[in-house]
C-alpha positions, 0 to 999 in steps of 0.5 A, spaced: 188 501 815 183 495 817 175 495 816 171 497 823 168 490 822 171 483 821 167 481 815 167 474 811 166 474 804 159 472 804 158 478 809 160 482 804 156 479 798 150 480 803 152 487 804 153 488 796 146 485 795 143 490 799 146 496 797 146 494 789 139 491 789 142 485 785 143 478 788 151 477 789 154 471 791 161 469 793 164 463 790 171 461 791 175 459 785 180 454 785 187 456 786 190 454 779 184 458 776 185 464 780 193 464 778 190 463 771 186 469 771 192 474 773 196 471 768 191 472 763 191 479 765 198 480 764 201 479 770 208 475 771 208 468 773 212 471 780 206 476 781 201 471 779 204 466 784 204 472 789 197 473 789 195 466 790 200 466 796 197 472 799 190 468 798 192 462 801 195 466 807 189 470 808 185 463 808 190 461 813 188 467 818 194 472 817 189 478 817 187 476 824 194 477 827 192 484 828 187 486 833 183 492 831 184 499 835 182 506 833 189 507 831 189 502 825 182 502 823 179 506 818 172 509 820 169 507 813 165 501 814 165 496 808 157 498 807 158 506 807 164 505 802 159 500 798 153 506 798 157 512 797 163 510 792 161 503 789 153 504 788 154 511 784 159 508 780 155 502 778 149 507 777 153 511 772 154 505 768 
């Protein structure tokens, strides 16, 4: 399912800042550092490379290939999820 809005990483950081009340910013990692992150979490070499490849495909616009329709779009916005799921989880910590 797709999000009802087409949000950039910067848009999501802004929403999270507004919902959580703490400044949150998006910072893109170098691909090698991104891969090392996954390797450090115990991913296999192939899985870590797969995560990098998915990130590259996303940056190249693969997620823009599908148009939003009522049939493939979740009614839950990122903001709604952040307010109803993420914020309570953060507040519980």
